[in-house]
N, C-alpha and C positions, 0 to 999 in steps of 0.2 A: 431416154437419162440410162447410161451408163452407171449400174452400182457399182461394180467390181472398181470403176475410180475411186466412189467416198471412199471402199472398205480399205482401201492402202492404206496400211503405216508404216510410217520411215521408221527408225531408228528415235528422232529427236520427238517424234507423235509418242512412243510407246514412254519416250522419257517426260514429257509431257504428266501421262496418264498417272503413272507412276507417283510423280511428284503431288502432283491433284488431290489421288488418295492419300498419299502420305500426313499430307495439310491436313485433310479430313479426319486422318483418325486424331493427330494430336489434340486440334480444336473439339471435336466432340467425344470422343472416344477414350479422354488423355483420362487414368486412376485421378479420384485425389487425392492429393499428400498427405500425408498419413501426420493428423495433431500429436503435438506432446500433450502426455497427460496432465490432468489441473494438478497445480500443486496442492499439498495435502493442507489441509487444514484445520487451524490448531483448535481443540473446544473449544465452546465460551468458558472468561472467567467466571468464579464465583463473587460477588458483590462484596468487596471488603474495601475497612479503614488502610491508609496506608503510612506510617512514615514515611522520612525519606529515605532512611534506612533500607526498608522493606521496599521499598518502591526498585532500588538500585541494582537489585535481582532479577528486574524485569525489562532488562536489554536488550532479546533476541539472542544472548547464547549462555547466559548464564539457565537460562528461561526461555520455551519455545515461543513464550509471548512478550510483545513489545509493547509495554506502558510510558504513559509519559502526562505531566502533570501542566496543566494550564488553569488559574487564575483560582485554587484549591480543588478541580476538579482531575480524575485519574482517567483517564480514554485507553483502554486499547487497542491500540493504532496495529496491533497484526497483518491485519490485509493491509496495510499499505507497507510491508513489509521493502521492498523497493525502496523507497526514502526513508526510514527508520532505522532498518534491521544494519546486521554485519555490514560494514565495506560502504555505506549508502552513505548519501552525503548529509546528511541532518542522524547519523550515528552518535553524535552525540548526547543530542536529547533524551534518547533513549534512557529508562529508568532513571530522569533524572526531574525535576521542577523547570517547564520548559518556559514559565512565563516571561523571565526576566528578557530571556536570547531572540522567542519567539517577537516579542515589543520592541525588539532593538535592530531585530534581523541580523542579530551576529551570533553564533553556533557557539563562539567564544565564551559567551558571558553566563552557562551553565554553569551552578554551584553543585559543591558535594553535599553539603547542611543546608539546613531547610533557607529559604529565601524569604524574610519583609522583604515586600514588595510595596513596600506605603511611600519607600520614596523616588516610584517612577512618576514625570510626569503625566499629564492629563493625557495626553500626546499619546503618549506609548501604552497607558492603561486601556485608553482606546485604540491602537492594534492589536493587544491583548485580548479585549472584548473579541473583538471580528472573529482573531482565531478560536477563539473558544467557541462561539458561538459556526462554526465552519467546522469545527472538531465535532459538536454537540450533533451534525446533520449524515458524517460519516463512520465515528465510529461511538462502537458502546460505553457508558462511563460505569466504571467499573465504584466507583468510591469517592471517598476525599482526603486531597494529603493532608495529614495529621501537621499541628503543630507542637511544637514541643510540649509534654505538659496535658496534652486534649486529648479525651480517651474515645476509641473507636463507637462507630453506631453497628450492634446486632442484624443484620440483615439478614437473618434465615436460612442459608444455604440457596439464596435469589440467585441465579444467573445474567449475569451482566447483559444486555442487550438493545439495540436502539430503541 
């Protein structure tokens, strides 16, 4: 057996070997892509009952927190900034009572004053309850939305949490 014939390499052989080394390097030794830093988390809110006017400032613009109310409960939806923050699809709900809008699946139904939802149909109330149940699992309850003349509860600086 003649080893000299086996070890002879032509230009094509060298090109194949270089290409093989390059592919192996790219597959196994490639540096992992650098991940962007995690978004800054807002500190937890203190529990507090709010009027509609007080709730309006929690729209993600006037305050870093984003809150909305459903069926009288106020939720801190700041973690869902991509959904409820400035420039998002549900931005009109931020800082408002979203019960009627979510019950009817129409963000244009948000009101700027206290919304008495007693005129909603049973189906709409059930839909709003489904939304509230969904929010309870995802977002902390900050407090209650106060009706005109209603007095706030004292939470003794308790922080909102799930």
